[in-house]
Every structure is written in structure tokens, then in C-alpha cells.
N, C-alpha and C positions, 0 to 999 in steps of 0.2 A: 684490613681490607674492608671496603664498603659493602654493606649488606645488599644482597641482590633484590631488586625491586619485585615484589610479588603482585600478581594480578589480582585485583580486588573483586573477587567472585561474588561475595555477598551483596556489596553495594550495587554491582552490575545487575544482578537479578531484581533488586528492589527497583532500580531505575527502569528496568525492562517491563514493569507493570504499566508504565504509561503507554508503551506500544502494545501491550497485551490488551488494554481496554480499547484502543483504536481498532486493533485488528479484529476484536471480537464483534463489533458492531456492523462491520461492513459485509461479511459474509451472509448475515441474516438479512440485511437490506437487499443485497444482490440476489439472493435466492428467493425471497418472498415477494418483494416489490413487483418484479416483472409478472409474476403469476397473478397477483392481486389486480394489477392494472389490466391484464388480459382478460380476466374474468369480468371486469367492468367495461369491457368493449373497447379498450384502447388499442390502437393499431401498432404493429411491431416497430415502425420507424419512430413513432412518438414515444414509445416505451425506450427505445435505445437513446433517444434525445434526453428523456427525463433521467435515465441512468447516468448521464454525463454531467448533469448539473453540479454534483459536488465538485467536479473537476474545473468547472468554470469559476466556482468560488475559490477553489484551491489556487488556480493561476493568479487571480487578483489578489486574494486575502493572504495566503501563506507567505509569499515573498515580502510583503509589507510587514506582516507580523513578525516573520523572522529577522528582518533588518531593524525593525523598531526594538525588538527584544535585545539586540546588540547594545542598544543605548539605554535600555530600562534600568533604573537603579531603585530598588525597594529593599525593605528589611527582609523580604522572603526571597530576594535574588532577582535576576534578570528574566528567567524563563518561567518559574513556578507561578508568578501572578497570572500569566495567560491561562495556564491550565486551570487555576482556581476559579477564573471567570467562565471560561468556555465549556468545561465539562458538565456543570449543572445545566446550563442552557442547552446543550446538546442532548443530554438525557431527557429532559423534559419534552422537547420536540420530537425526539426519536420515538418515545413511547406512544406519542399521540398519532403517529403516521396510520396504523391500520384502523383507528376510530374515526378517521375523517369520513363525513357522510357523503361526500361528492369528490369527483375526480379533481376538480378545481381546488377544494380545500386541501386535499391530499398533496397536490402539487406545491401549495403554499407552505404546508408543514414540512415537507421534504426540503424546500429551500431553506427554511429557518434551521433545520437540523444540520444541513450542509455548511451554512455559514458559521454556526457555533463550532462544529467540528474543525473547520478550517482555521478558526481563530487561535487554537492552541497547539495544533499539530506540529508546525515547524519550530516553534519555541521549545516544545518538549523534546523533540528528536534532536534539536541542537545541543542538548546536554550531553550527547555522545561525544562531540567535539570539545566541549568544556571540561569534561571529567576524565578524559583518557588521553594518554600519550598517542602520538601518531602511529607508532608501532604496535599499539594495543587496540586500535580501533576496529580492525577486521574481527578480532576475537570478541570484542565487546559487542559489535553488531551482530556477531553470531549468536550470542546470549540474547540479545534484544529480539532478533528474528525468531529465536527458538520459543521465546515467551509469546511473541505474536502468533506463531503457529499453534501453540497450545490455546490461545484465544480462538483462533479460527476452528480448531477441532472442537472446542466446547460449543462454539456457535452452531456448527453443523450437527453435532450429536445431541447436545442438550436441546437445541432449537428444534430439530427433527423430532425428537422423542416428545417434547412439550406439544408440538403440532398434532402428532398422531394420537397422543393420549387425550388432549383436550378436545380434539374434533370427534373422537369416539363418545365422549361423555357430555359435552356441552355444545357442540356444533362448530361450524366453520368460522364463524365471526370471532368467537373467543379464541379458537385455535390460531388464527392469524395474528391475534394480538399477543398471545403468550410468548413467542420468541422475542418480540420487540421489548416487552417488559423485562425479560431476562437480560437482554443486551444493555438496556438502560441501567439496571441495577449493577451489573458488573463494570460498566464504564465508571460509575461513581465510586465503586469500591476501589478500582484500580487507581484512579485519580487520588484518592485519599491516601493510599499507600505511598505514592510519589511525593505528595505534599508533606506527609508526617515524617518520612524516614530519609529523603534525600536532602543533603545540604549542598547548595551550589558553592563552588570555589569563589574566592575574592574576585570580583569583577575587575578586568583591566580598564584603563581609561577608555571612554567612549570614542569610537573612531571619529576623527575630526572631519574626514572627508564624507561623512554620512550626509552632509548638507549639500554635497556636490550634486549637480544636475545629472539627470538620466544620460545626457550626452557624454558628460565626462566619465561616467561609470562605463558606458558602451566603449569609449576610446580605450580605456584602461584594459578592458577585457580583450578588445580586438587586437591591441598591440602587444599583449603579454606583459604589461607594466604593473608596478605596485604589488607584486607577489603573485599575479595571475600567470599560469604556466601556459606555453604553447601547446596546442591541441585541445584546448578546453571545449571549443565549439564541435569538434568531432565527438567528444565524449558526450556532449549534450544530444547530439544527433542519434548516437548509439542508444542512449537512454530513451529517447522518444520511440525509437524503433522497438525495443524489446518490451517496453511497457504497453505500447500500442498492441503488440501480439498477445501479451498476457491479459490485457483487459477484455479482448474478445472472448477468450475462455471463460474468464470470471463472470462476464455479464451473461453469456448465452449458454453455459453449460447446463444450467437447470432446465432451459427450454429443450436442449438436445435430449436430456434424459426423459422429459415428459413426452415430447411429441415425436421422437425418434424411437426411443427405447420403451416407451409406455410405462414409465415409473411414476409413482405418486410423489408429490412434492416432499413429503417427509422422508421418504426412502432415498430420493435424490440427494437431499441434504446429508443424509447419513452415509451414503456411498461416496459423495464428493469429499467427505472428510479424509479419505485416503491421501489426497494431494497434500494438504497441510500436515498430516501425520508423517508423510515422507519428508516433507520440508523440515519439520521439527527434528527428525532424526538426523538430518544432515546439516542443520543450521550451524552448530558449534564447530563440527569438523570443517565446514566450508570457510569459516573464519580463520581456523588455524591453517588451513591450506592456503588462503589468500595471504596470511602473514609470511608464509614460508615460500610458496612458489611465486608470489606476486599477485597482486589484485587483478591486473590486466590479463595475465595468463589464465588465471583461474576463471574469470568471467568468459573468456573466449573458449575454454574448455567446456563450460556450461552450455553455451550457445551451440557449440558443434554437437552436443548430445541432444539439445531440444530440437533442432532442426529436423533430423530424421524421424524422431518420435512423433512429432506433430503431424508430419505427412502420413505416418502409419495410422493415425487416428481415424482417417477416412473409413478404415476397415472395421472399426468397432461396431459390434452388433449385439452386445449382451452386457449386463451389469458386471459380470466377472471380468470381461475384457476391458471395460472402462475403468475398473478399479486397478487392474494391472498397469494400464497406460498411466493413469494419474499417479501411481506410486513412482514410476520412473520419471515422470515430468516433475514431481515434487523435489526429487533428488537433484535433477539437473538445474531446476530453477534456483535452489538454494545457493548454488555456486555462483550464479549470476547476482541474485538479489542481495545476499549478504554482503558482497564486496562493492556494491555500487556506490553507496553514500560515502564510504571511507576513501574510494577512489576520487570522487568529487572533491573531498577535503584536500587530497593530495595536489589538486590543480589550483588551489586558491590560497590567498593569504590567510594565516591562522587567526588574525584578529577578526576576521569576517565570517565566522562559523555560522552566525544566524542568516546572513545574506546567502552564503553557499547552500545552506539547507533550503532557503527559499527558491533559489535557482534550480536545485535538484527537483523541487516539487513543481516548478514551472514546467520542466521537461517532461516529468512523469505524468503530470496531470493534462498537459496538452495531448499526450498520447491516449490518456484515458477519456478525453473528450472525443478524439477522432475514432478510436477503435470501435466501441459499441455502436455508435451512430452509423459509421461506415458499414458495419456487419448488418445492422438493422435495414438499411437501404437495400442491401444485396438480397437479404432474405424476403423483403417485401416485393421487390421488382424483378430480380434476375434469378434468384435461387429459392423460389417459393416453396417452403416446406423442406428445403434441403439443409437441415441444421448440422449435419455432418460436415458440411463445408467450413465450419468455424475452425477445424484443425488445419487444413492446408493454407488457409489465409493467415492464420497465426504463424504457421511455419515460415512463410514468405517474410513476415516482419522480423523473425528471429534471424533469418539469413542476412537481411539488410543490417541488422545490428552487428553481426559478426563481421561484415565487411568494414563497417566504421571502426571497430575495435582493431581490426588488422591494420588500419591506417593510422592508429593512435600511437603517438610516441610514448615511451616510459616517462613518467613525470620527473623533471630535474629536481634534485634534492636542494 
């Protein structure tokens, strides 16, 4: 009898360090950059626009990098070289953000950091499709998101502690810089773990249709040909809706904590760590549930939990209530997020993992562009000072996502 295949836990956790590093830098960015810009007199709508820049880069850079990595052939593999180039560039620009002497220079450095991070994200995450069988991908993505959640927790807790400690002894300028220096160091450390310990499988032949025009690729997607499954565009629409909703929370939660609840930036960061902590606790079980219940059904369950929770957020009036709500949101969000990318892989040809990863990031980053900017306009022109409105607006996005998932067929095998 053939030996039963065992899930490669050790190599999965090592691979997950790539997402750990990526996930650690963004909470620091989203928590402190809006506050730094506000203190320098930047209006909310412009802050919301700046917070979406990374998504503009991701929309254009990540799909190209992902597709090109399908055809990259080096002695280090297809995906790893992108990480080796992008991570050091990103770390250097990231650590320079709080030191920029003017708003204009800060915007320039933010743009450089965003470009470098976009350069290696899709190729790195595409390793999920390269290294794991289809039936293992939800479980593997659970581990990857578990490590991403650990990174977010460290970003909030250590970043918040560094801010409060350095601010008390050396002033605000150094306090603002400390979390960014921590994030840059951890990004480099995480990238080194992946480069040293992960060995890519032997690459298949480069896709011959890679040279096809965009019109040819569009026709294959639209008609469900060449391994593309019917319903792909409904899935993309659902992705846009739920990431649009989540991006509003991610970008504006620190502002809600400061201007509505009256919390300090460091304390906001530490309280907000409850959400990724709940996410971490649920990530691996969410992958297991997705493997057994089905990814589509698991995602729908998460959305149906998120919708009422977000509308209840309007009533949050204290730090304790906020932490309780964030714990429940983190649990429900794991059911959705962990199973998202594996479900995208189910709807496309297996030899196009890099391109599929890029398309996934087009959908998610389009949402991340629209969400914070839309909410910034509402806060500046219609809901001035009503930061609690972020919760029902996000709830409406999750409701739209649930409707798209309900209309999505199960992927054909």
C-alpha cells in the first residue's frame, strides 16, 4: 500500500515567513502614516489618496511581476529572485518614510517603498501554488495567514510599545521612526529565511501563450477556455467587494480610535492587535474548514458573520467594546481571507499560478484603492468627524460580496 502523503508543516512555516514580512510592514504603515500626515496639515481626502498609492502600484506591477515570474528561469528558481531584489529596496525606502523633512519628499519615499514591495509580493505568494497540491492549498494558506497575523500582531504590539517608550524618552520624531526601523529589519530577516531555506520545485516549461496579446488573454478568460472556469469574473467581483470593505477598516481604524474614542496612537496600535490575534487563532482552522466544507461555502459563512458585526460597530463607545468587536471580526475575516487565493487557483489553469496570483492582486488592490479614498471623501464632505461610520460602510461592502458568492458556481474539477 502506498504511503499516505503527509502535509509538509515545517516547510510551510518557513515559506510563510515571506508573508510574515509583508504583513508586518503594512500595519505600521497604515497606523502611523495617516497620523504623521495629519500632524503635518494634510487633509483627510489627500491622506486617503496617499494610503491607496501602494494599491495603484500593485494593480500594475504585481500582475506583470507574477506573470513574468511564470517564465523566469534562474539557478535560484522562478519566484525567489524577485524577493531577493525587492525586499532590500523596500526596506531601505520604508525606514526612510518618517525621516522625510517635507510632505513632498515623504510622498516620494512612500511611492518608492510601494513599488519595491509590489515587485516581489505576487511572485512570493505564487509559491503557494507551486509547492502544494490543490487539496492542500487552503491548509497551507491557513499557515501562511497565521504567520501573516503573527507579523501584524508584532507590528501593533512592538510598534506601539516602541512608539510609547521612545516618545517618553527621546521625543516624537524618534518615536515615529522607531516602528518603521523595526518593520524594515523584520522584513529583511523574513526574506532571508525564505531565500535560505525554501527550494522551489523544478519549473515546468514556460507558458507558450505568455506572448499572446491582452485581447487573447481576455477572450480566454471571458469564454472560459484554456483552463479558465466559468464564474471567474463573479469571483473577482466578490474579491473587490470584501477587500474594499476591509480596507476601510484597515485605513481608518486608527483615526476612529484617536478622534472618536480619544486614544493615543501607541494605545490604538496595541488595542488593534486584537483583530490580527483573533485572525491568527482562526487562520489554520479556517484552512482546514475550507478543505472540508469547501472554500466557497466557508467564505460565505465568514461574510454572513461579518455583515451584522460591522453594522453593530456603530455602537462602539469604549476601548473594551472595540477590542471585543475586533476579536469577532478577526475570527470571521479569517474564514474569508484564508480561502480567497486558493479559490482563485481553482478557477484557473494550474500552469498559470503567477498570472492567477497577479489577477487576484488586481482585484484586491483595486478595492484597496477605492475603499480608503471613498471613505476619506465621505469623512471630509458628508460625515465630518463621524469616524464611526466606517463600520456600516464596510458592512455594505461585505453584503455585496456575499451576493456575488451566492451567485458563484462551484468550480468544475
